[in-house]
Jmol script that loads the backbone (N, CA, C; Angstrom):
load data "model"
ATOM      1  N   MET A   1      77.433 -10.394  16.288  1.00  0.00           N
ATOM      2  CA  MET A   1      78.102  -9.622  17.242  1.00  0.00           C
ATOM      3  C   MET A   1      78.938  -8.358  16.781  1.00  0.00           C
ATOM      4  N   ALA A   2      79.489  -8.596  15.509  1.00  0.00           N
ATOM      5  CA  ALA A   2      80.182  -7.436  14.953  1.00  0.00           C
ATOM      6  C   ALA A   2      79.381  -6.422  14.559  1.00  0.00           C
ATOM      7  N   ILE A   3      78.088  -6.683  14.004  1.00  0.00           N
ATOM      8  CA  ILE A   3      77.216  -5.684  13.782  1.00  0.00           C
ATOM      9  C   ILE A   3      76.759  -4.824  14.896  1.00  0.00           C
ATOM     10  N   GLU A   4      76.489  -5.518  16.062  1.00  0.00           N
ATOM     11  CA  GLU A   4      76.232  -4.782  17.293  1.00  0.00           C
ATOM     12  C   GLU A   4      77.460  -3.877  17.704  1.00  0.00           C
ATOM     13  N   ALA A   5      78.568  -4.374  17.579  1.00  0.00           N
ATOM     14  CA  ALA A   5      79.840  -3.739  17.840  1.00  0.00           C
ATOM     15  C   ALA A   5      79.846  -2.353  17.146  1.00  0.00           C
ATOM     16  N   LEU A   6      79.528  -2.609  15.788  1.00  0.00           N
ATOM     17  CA  LEU A   6      79.539  -1.427  14.958  1.00  0.00           C
ATOM     18  C   LEU A   6      78.545  -0.276  15.449  1.00  0.00           C
ATOM     19  N   GLY A   7      77.419  -0.797  15.894  1.00  0.00           N
ATOM     20  CA  GLY A   7      76.325   0.160  16.589  1.00  0.00           C
ATOM     21  C   GLY A   7      77.011   0.771  17.706  1.00  0.00           C
ATOM     22  N   PHE A   8      77.553   0.031  18.495  1.00  0.00           N
ATOM     23  CA  PHE A   8      78.216   0.367  19.817  1.00  0.00           C
ATOM     24  C   PHE A   8      79.243   1.671  19.435  1.00  0.00           C
ATOM     25  N   LEU A   9      80.037   1.318  18.461  1.00  0.00           N
ATOM     26  CA  LEU A   9      81.011   2.393  18.141  1.00  0.00           C
ATOM     27  C   LEU A   9      80.254   3.667  17.683  1.00  0.00           C
ATOM     28  N   ALA A  10      79.187   3.426  16.824  1.00  0.00           N
ATOM     29  CA  ALA A  10      78.482   4.579  16.085  1.00  0.00           C
ATOM     30  C   ALA A  10      77.754   5.401  17.216  1.00  0.00           C
ATOM     31  N   GLY A  11      77.542   4.871  18.399  1.00  0.00           N
ATOM     32  CA  GLY A  11      76.759   5.555  19.487  1.00  0.00           C
ATOM     33  C   GLY A  11      77.694   6.351  20.436  1.00  0.00           C
ATOM     34  N   ASP A  12      79.124   6.101  20.041  1.00  0.00           N
ATOM     35  CA  ASP A  12      80.181   6.854  21.015  1.00  0.00           C
ATOM     36  C   ASP A  12      80.953   7.700  20.055  1.00  0.00           C
ATOM     37  N   SER A  13      80.891   8.968  20.080  1.00  0.00           N
ATOM     38  CA  SER A  13      81.507   9.946  19.025  1.00  0.00           C
ATOM     39  C   SER A  13      83.096   9.734  19.429  1.00  0.00           C
ATOM     40  N   GLU A  14      83.563   9.621  20.515  1.00  0.00           N
ATOM     41  CA  GLU A  14      85.013   9.455  20.714  1.00  0.00           C
ATOM     42  C   GLU A  14      85.496   8.184  20.143  1.00  0.00           C
ATOM     43  N   LEU A  15      84.863   7.027  20.418  1.00  0.00           N
ATOM     44  CA  LEU A  15      85.351   5.867  19.903  1.00  0.00           C
ATOM     45  C   LEU A  15      85.155   5.793  18.272  1.00  0.00           C
ATOM     46  N   LEU A  16      84.109   6.382  17.761  1.00  0.00           N
ATOM     47  CA  LEU A  16      83.899   6.289  16.414  1.00  0.00           C
ATOM     48  C   LEU A  16      85.050   7.176  15.777  1.00  0.00           C
ATOM     49  N   SER A  17      85.386   8.190  16.310  1.00  0.00           N
ATOM     50  CA  SER A  17      86.491   9.126  15.648  1.00  0.00           C
ATOM     51  C   SER A  17      87.665   8.305  15.767  1.00  0.00           C
ATOM     52  N   ARG A  18      88.013   7.540  16.828  1.00  0.00           N
ATOM     53  CA  ARG A  18      89.290   6.766  16.902  1.00  0.00           C
ATOM     54  C   ARG A  18      89.431   5.738  15.947  1.00  0.00           C
ATOM     55  N   PHE A  19      88.122   5.015  15.807  1.00  0.00           N
ATOM     56  CA  PHE A  19      87.966   3.955  14.772  1.00  0.00           C
ATOM     57  C   PHE A  19      88.233   4.495  13.326  1.00  0.00           C
ATOM     58  N   LEU A  20      87.619   5.705  13.176  1.00  0.00           N
ATOM     59  CA  LEU A  20      87.782   6.098  11.661  1.00  0.00           C
ATOM     60  C   LEU A  20      89.319   6.587  11.494  1.00  0.00           C
ATOM     61  N   ALA A  21      89.822   7.215  12.345  1.00  0.00           N
ATOM     62  CA  ALA A  21      91.219   7.712  12.258  1.00  0.00           C
ATOM     63  C   ALA A  21      92.216   6.497  12.049  1.00  0.00           C
ATOM     64  N   LEU A  22      91.886   5.413  12.840  1.00  0.00           N
ATOM     65  CA  LEU A  22      92.809   4.207  12.536  1.00  0.00           C
ATOM     66  C   LEU A  22      92.571   3.442  11.303  1.00  0.00           C
ATOM     67  N   SER A  23      91.344   3.501  10.943  1.00  0.00           N
ATOM     68  CA  SER A  23      91.011   2.785   9.764  1.00  0.00           C
ATOM     69  C   SER A  23      91.193   3.455   8.423  1.00  0.00           C
ATOM     70  N   GLY A  24      91.348   4.781   8.504  1.00  0.00           N
ATOM     71  CA  GLY A  24      91.512   5.655   7.449  1.00  0.00           C
ATOM     72  C   GLY A  24      90.242   6.112   6.666  1.00  0.00           C
ATOM     73  N   LEU A  25      89.174   5.726   7.365  1.00  0.00           N
ATOM     74  CA  LEU A  25      87.708   6.016   6.827  1.00  0.00           C
ATOM     75  C   LEU A  25      87.315   7.313   7.292  1.00  0.00           C
ATOM     76  N   ASP A  26      86.306   7.924   6.617  1.00  0.00           N
ATOM     77  CA  ASP A  26      85.529   9.044   7.097  1.00  0.00           C
ATOM     78  C   ASP A  26      84.118   8.603   7.273  1.00  0.00           C
ATOM     79  N   VAL A  27      83.327   9.644   7.937  1.00  0.00           N
ATOM     80  CA  VAL A  27      81.849   9.145   8.232  1.00  0.00           C
ATOM     81  C   VAL A  27      81.224   8.959   6.810  1.00  0.00           C
ATOM     82  N   GLY A  28      81.435   9.702   5.737  1.00  0.00           N
ATOM     83  CA  GLY A  28      80.863   9.624   4.644  1.00  0.00           C
ATOM     84  C   GLY A  28      81.095   8.228   3.916  1.00  0.00           C
ATOM     85  N   SER A  29      82.194   7.722   4.178  1.00  0.00           N
ATOM     86  CA  SER A  29      82.466   6.221   3.337  1.00  0.00           C
ATOM     87  C   SER A  29      82.275   5.065   4.354  1.00  0.00           C
ATOM     88  N   LEU A  30      81.782   5.392   5.542  1.00  0.00           N
ATOM     89  CA  LEU A  30      81.423   4.167   6.567  1.00  0.00           C
ATOM     90  C   LEU A  30      80.607   3.220   5.863  1.00  0.00           C
ATOM     91  N   ARG A  31      79.343   3.657   5.484  1.00  0.00           N
ATOM     92  CA  ARG A  31      78.358   2.822   4.974  1.00  0.00           C
ATOM     93  C   ARG A  31      78.833   1.825   3.911  1.00  0.00           C
ATOM     94  N   ALA A  32      79.578   2.416   3.016  1.00  0.00           N
ATOM     95  CA  ALA A  32      80.126   1.678   1.751  1.00  0.00           C
ATOM     96  C   ALA A  32      81.198   0.818   2.306  1.00  0.00           C
ATOM     97  N   ALA A  33      81.939   1.151   3.168  1.00  0.00           N
ATOM     98  CA  ALA A  33      83.180   0.293   3.843  1.00  0.00           C
ATOM     99  C   ALA A  33      82.320  -0.971   4.515  1.00  0.00           C
ATOM    100  N   ALA A  34      81.302  -0.674   5.168  1.00  0.00           N
ATOM    101  CA  ALA A  34      80.575  -1.673   5.943  1.00  0.00           C
ATOM    102  C   ALA A  34      80.229  -2.856   5.142  1.00  0.00           C
ATOM    103  N   ALA A  35      79.935  -2.529   3.847  1.00  0.00           N
ATOM    104  CA  ALA A  35      79.651  -3.585   2.898  1.00  0.00           C
ATOM    105  C   ALA A  35      80.731  -4.570   2.369  1.00  0.00           C
ATOM    106  N   GLN A  36      81.946  -4.028   2.693  1.00  0.00           N
ATOM    107  CA  GLN A  36      83.048  -4.752   2.201  1.00  0.00           C
ATOM    108  C   GLN A  36      83.415  -5.900   3.031  1.00  0.00           C
ATOM    109  N   PRO A  37      83.915  -7.083   2.499  1.00  0.00           N
ATOM    110  CA  PRO A  37      84.261  -8.184   3.158  1.00  0.00           C
ATOM    111  C   PRO A  37      85.478  -7.717   4.070  1.00  0.00           C
ATOM    112  N   GLY A  38      85.399  -8.258   5.182  1.00  0.00           N
ATOM    113  CA  GLY A  38      86.557  -8.036   6.317  1.00  0.00           C
ATOM    114  C   GLY A  38      86.276  -6.816   7.125  1.00  0.00           C
ATOM    115  N   PHE A  39      85.173  -5.861   6.801  1.00  0.00           N
ATOM    116  CA  PHE A  39      84.974  -4.712   7.528  1.00  0.00           C
ATOM    117  C   PHE A  39      84.639  -5.150   8.983  1.00  0.00           C
ATOM    118  N   LEU A  40      83.581  -5.958   9.048  1.00  0.00           N
ATOM    119  CA  LEU A  40      83.136  -6.157  10.431  1.00  0.00           C
ATOM    120  C   LEU A  40      84.113  -7.032  11.227  1.00  0.00           C
ATOM    121  N   ALA A  41      84.959  -7.724  10.664  1.00  0.00           N
ATOM    122  CA  ALA A  41      86.268  -8.318  11.321  1.00  0.00           C
ATOM    123  C   ALA A  41      87.083  -7.279  11.994  1.00  0.00           C
ATOM    124  N   GLY A  42      87.364  -6.292  11.123  1.00  0.00           N
ATOM    125  CA  GLY A  42      88.177  -5.053  11.496  1.00  0.00           C
ATOM    126  C   GLY A  42      87.399  -4.277  12.821  1.00  0.00           C
ATOM    127  N   VAL A  43      86.076  -4.224  12.780  1.00  0.00           N
ATOM    128  CA  VAL A  43      85.307  -3.624  13.976  1.00  0.00           C
ATOM    129  C   VAL A  43      85.573  -4.394  15.246  1.00  0.00           C
ATOM    130  N   LEU A  44      85.530  -5.815  15.140  1.00  0.00           N
ATOM    131  CA  LEU A  44      85.744  -6.592  16.339  1.00  0.00           C
ATOM    132  C   LEU A  44      87.180  -6.501  16.722  1.00  0.00           C
ATOM    133  N   ALA A  45      88.014  -6.610  15.745  1.00  0.00           N
ATOM    134  CA  ALA A  45      89.474  -6.406  16.240  1.00  0.00           C
ATOM    135  C   ALA A  45      89.730  -5.130  16.821  1.00  0.00           C
ATOM    136  N   PHE A  46      89.155  -4.131  16.472  1.00  0.00           N
ATOM    137  CA  PHE A  46      89.289  -2.699  17.093  1.00  0.00           C
ATOM    138  C   PHE A  46      88.727  -2.925  18.437  1.00  0.00           C
ATOM    139  N   ILE A  47      87.568  -3.396  18.689  1.00  0.00           N
ATOM    140  CA  ILE A  47      86.893  -3.504  19.916  1.00  0.00           C
ATOM    141  C   ILE A  47      87.718  -4.354  20.938  1.00  0.00           C
ATOM    142  N   ALA A  48      88.192  -5.563  20.333  1.00  0.00           N
ATOM    143  CA  ALA A  48      89.009  -6.519  21.293  1.00  0.00           C
ATOM    144  C   ALA A  48      90.333  -5.993  21.514  1.00  0.00           C
ATOM    145  N   GLY A  49      90.853  -5.135  20.571  1.00  0.00           N
ATOM    146  CA  GLY A  49      92.346  -4.690  20.818  1.00  0.00           C
ATOM    147  C   GLY A  49      92.474  -3.723  21.868  1.00  0.00           C
ATOM    148  N   HIS A  50      91.548  -3.247  22.561  1.00  0.00           N
ATOM    149  CA  HIS A  50      91.698  -2.200  23.684  1.00  0.00           C
ATOM    150  C   HIS A  50      90.890  -2.552  24.843  1.00  0.00           C
ATOM    151  N   GLU A  51      91.535  -2.991  25.950  1.00  0.00           N
ATOM    152  CA  GLU A  51      90.830  -3.631  26.962  1.00  0.00           C
ATOM    153  C   GLU A  51      89.574  -2.600  27.461  1.00  0.00           C
ATOM    154  N   LYS A  52      89.894  -1.566  27.632  1.00  0.00           N
ATOM    155  CA  LYS A  52      88.814  -0.528  28.185  1.00  0.00           C
ATOM    156  C   LYS A  52      87.502  -0.588  27.210  1.00  0.00           C
ATOM    157  N   THR A  53      87.847  -0.582  25.870  1.00  0.00           N
ATOM    158  CA  THR A  53      86.916  -0.504  24.833  1.00  0.00           C
ATOM    159  C   THR A  53      86.122  -1.830  24.913  1.00  0.00           C
ATOM    160  N   LEU A  54      86.656  -2.966  25.154  1.00  0.00           N
ATOM    161  CA  LEU A  54      86.304  -4.417  25.114  1.00  0.00           C
ATOM    162  C   LEU A  54      85.207  -4.497  26.384  1.00  0.00           C
ATOM    163  N   LEU A  55      85.755  -3.973  27.350  1.00  0.00           N
ATOM    164  CA  LEU A  55      84.950  -4.088  28.575  1.00  0.00           C
ATOM    165  C   LEU A  55      83.711  -3.200  28.562  1.00  0.00           C
ATOM    166  N   ALA A  56      83.871  -2.020  27.982  1.00  0.00           N
ATOM    167  CA  ALA A  56      82.670  -1.117  27.701  1.00  0.00           C
ATOM    168  C   ALA A  56      81.648  -1.729  26.799  1.00  0.00           C
ATOM    169  N   PHE A  57      81.987  -2.504  25.778  1.00  0.00           N
ATOM    170  CA  PHE A  57      81.221  -3.086  24.807  1.00  0.00           C
ATOM    171  C   PHE A  57      80.540  -4.315  25.492  1.00  0.00           C
ATOM    172  N   ALA A  58      81.296  -5.147  26.153  1.00  0.00           N
ATOM    173  CA  ALA A  58      80.764  -6.245  26.911  1.00  0.00           C
ATOM    174  C   ALA A  58      79.690  -5.854  27.712  1.00  0.00           C
ATOM    175  N   THR A  59      80.066  -4.849  28.468  1.00  0.00           N
ATOM    176  CA  THR A  59      78.907  -4.445  29.546  1.00  0.00           C
ATOM    177  C   THR A  59      77.694  -3.907  28.914  1.00  0.00           C
ATOM    178  N   ALA A  60      77.964  -3.034  27.769  1.00  0.00           N
ATOM    179  CA  ALA A  60      76.799  -2.524  26.991  1.00  0.00           C
ATOM    180  C   ALA A  60      75.911  -3.650  26.387  1.00  0.00           C
ATOM    181  N   SER A  61      76.466  -4.618  25.887  1.00  0.00           N
ATOM    182  CA  SER A  61      76.006  -5.585  25.155  1.00  0.00           C
ATOM    183  C   SER A  61      75.406  -6.840  25.781  1.00  0.00           C
ATOM    184  N   GLY A  62      75.918  -6.835  27.092  1.00  0.00           N
ATOM    185  CA  GLY A  62      75.453  -7.958  27.745  1.00  0.00           C
ATOM    186  C   GLY A  62      76.169  -9.365  27.484  1.00  0.00           C
ATOM    187  N   LYS A  63      77.507  -9.154  26.845  1.00  0.00           N
ATOM    188  CA  LYS A  63      78.183 -10.342  26.596  1.00  0.00           C
ATOM    189  C   LYS A  63      79.388 -10.308  27.302  1.00  0.00           C
ATOM    190  N   SER A  64      79.948 -11.458  27.671  1.00  0.00           N
ATOM    191  CA  SER A  64      81.184 -11.602  28.389  1.00  0.00           C
ATOM    192  C   SER A  64      82.364 -11.191  27.603  1.00  0.00           C
ATOM    193  N   PRO A  65      83.378 -10.531  28.152  1.00  0.00           N
ATOM    194  CA  PRO A  65      84.683 -10.233  27.240  1.00  0.00           C
ATOM    195  C   PRO A  65      85.164 -11.446  26.580  1.00  0.00           C
ATOM    196  N   GLU A  66      85.073 -12.582  27.191  1.00  0.00           N
ATOM    197  CA  GLU A  66      85.520 -13.841  26.644  1.00  0.00           C
ATOM    198  C   GLU A  66      84.783 -14.158  25.339  1.00  0.00           C
ATOM    199  N   ALA A  67      83.533 -13.972  25.462  1.00  0.00           N
ATOM    200  CA  ALA A  67      82.694 -14.146  24.135  1.00  0.00           C
ATOM    201  C   ALA A  67      83.071 -13.268  23.081  1.00  0.00           C
ATOM    202  N   VAL A  68      83.323 -11.965  23.395  1.00  0.00           N
ATOM    203  CA  VAL A  68      83.719 -11.000  22.432  1.00  0.00           C
ATOM    204  C   VAL A  68      84.927 -11.522  21.776  1.00  0.00           C
ATOM    205  N   GLY A  69      85.928 -11.808  22.749  1.00  0.00           N
ATOM    206  CA  GLY A  69      87.279 -12.247  22.374  1.00  0.00           C
ATOM    207  C   GLY A  69      87.152 -13.459  21.323  1.00  0.00           C
ATOM    208  N   ALA A  70      86.256 -14.392  21.734  1.00  0.00           N
ATOM    209  CA  ALA A  70      86.001 -15.685  20.814  1.00  0.00           C
ATOM    210  C   ALA A  70      85.460 -15.267  19.480  1.00  0.00           C
ATOM    211  N   ALA A  71      84.642 -14.506  19.499  1.00  0.00           N
ATOM    212  CA  ALA A  71      84.098 -13.761  18.170  1.00  0.00           C
ATOM    213  C   ALA A  71      85.024 -13.202  17.430  1.00  0.00           C
ATOM    214  N   ASN A  72      85.902 -12.390  18.035  1.00  0.00           N
ATOM    215  CA  ASN A  72      87.073 -11.703  17.224  1.00  0.00           C
ATOM    216  C   ASN A  72      87.945 -12.805  16.731  1.00  0.00           C
ATOM    217  N   ARG A  73      88.324 -13.811  17.578  1.00  0.00           N
ATOM    218  CA  ARG A  73      89.262 -14.944  17.012  1.00  0.00           C
ATOM    219  C   ARG A  73      88.569 -15.691  15.940  1.00  0.00           C
ATOM    220  N   ALA A  74      87.261 -15.930  15.858  1.00  0.00           N
ATOM    221  CA  ALA A  74      86.591 -16.395  14.828  1.00  0.00           C
ATOM    222  C   ALA A  74      86.732 -15.660  13.394  1.00  0.00           C
ATOM    223  N   LEU A  75      86.635 -14.427  13.587  1.00  0.00           N
ATOM    224  CA  LEU A  75      86.736 -13.597  12.324  1.00  0.00           C
ATOM    225  C   LEU A  75      88.082 -13.060  12.005  1.00  0.00           C
ATOM    226  N   ASN A  76      88.946 -13.166  13.032  1.00  0.00           N
ATOM    227  CA  ASN A  76      90.503 -12.890  12.801  1.00  0.00           C
ATOM    228  C   ASN A  76      91.341 -13.916  13.390  1.00  0.00           C
ATOM    229  N   PRO A  77      91.172 -15.157  12.797  1.00  0.00           N
ATOM    230  CA  PRO A  77      92.033 -16.244  13.423  1.00  0.00           C
ATOM    231  C   PRO A  77      93.533 -15.891  13.660  1.00  0.00           C
ATOM    232  N   GLU A  78      94.103 -14.993  12.967  1.00  0.00           N
ATOM    233  CA  GLU A  78      95.408 -14.662  13.171  1.00  0.00           C
ATOM    234  C   GLU A  78      95.742 -13.803  14.248  1.00  0.00           C
ATOM    235  N   SER A  79      94.651 -13.292  14.898  1.00  0.00           N
ATOM    236  CA  SER A  79      94.685 -12.264  15.989  1.00  0.00           C
ATOM    237  C   SER A  79      94.681 -12.987  17.277  1.00  0.00           C
ATOM    238  N   ALA A  80      95.656 -12.556  18.212  1.00  0.00           N
ATOM    239  CA  ALA A  80      95.458 -12.896  19.530  1.00  0.00           C
ATOM    240  C   ALA A  80      94.734 -11.886  20.440  1.00  0.00           C
ATOM    241  N   ALA A  81      94.337 -10.734  19.999  1.00  0.00           N
ATOM    242  CA  ALA A  81      93.633  -9.775  20.726  1.00  0.00           C
ATOM    243  C   ALA A  81      92.268 -10.364  21.400  1.00  0.00           C
ATOM    244  N   GLY A  82      91.980  -9.791  22.377  1.00  0.00           N
ATOM    245  CA  GLY A  82      90.709 -10.277  23.092  1.00  0.00           C
ATOM    246  C   GLY A  82      90.926 -11.459  23.862  1.00  0.00           C
ATOM    247  N   ASP A  83      91.932 -11.980  24.237  1.00  0.00           N
ATOM    248  CA  ASP A  83      92.233 -12.941  25.030  1.00  0.00           C
ATOM    249  C   ASP A  83      92.181 -12.611  26.417  1.00  0.00           C
ATOM    250  N   PHE A  84      91.010 -12.460  26.944  1.00  0.00           N
ATOM    251  CA  PHE A  84      90.765 -12.151  28.403  1.00  0.00           C
ATOM    252  C   PHE A  84      90.026 -13.204  29.020  1.00  0.00           C
TER     253      PHE A  84
END
end "model"
wireframe off; spacefill off
backbone 0.3
color backbone group
């Protein structure tokens, strides 16, 4: 699901720009960062941490917001984001 969420971000320039700004990455370093442990957990935390983004991703992916929240909690057990 996190890989699908990364594809969702990549397909929306506004969301991708916000993600890059918050993560401190740039487009050129995105591919290398994606190979690092914890990166995909960060992608899901980003998606689940903003209700409008969560709902848009859930709709686009055909997954429920609850399923996205559960995946986020599995990768980020210390996070309460995505509890919808």
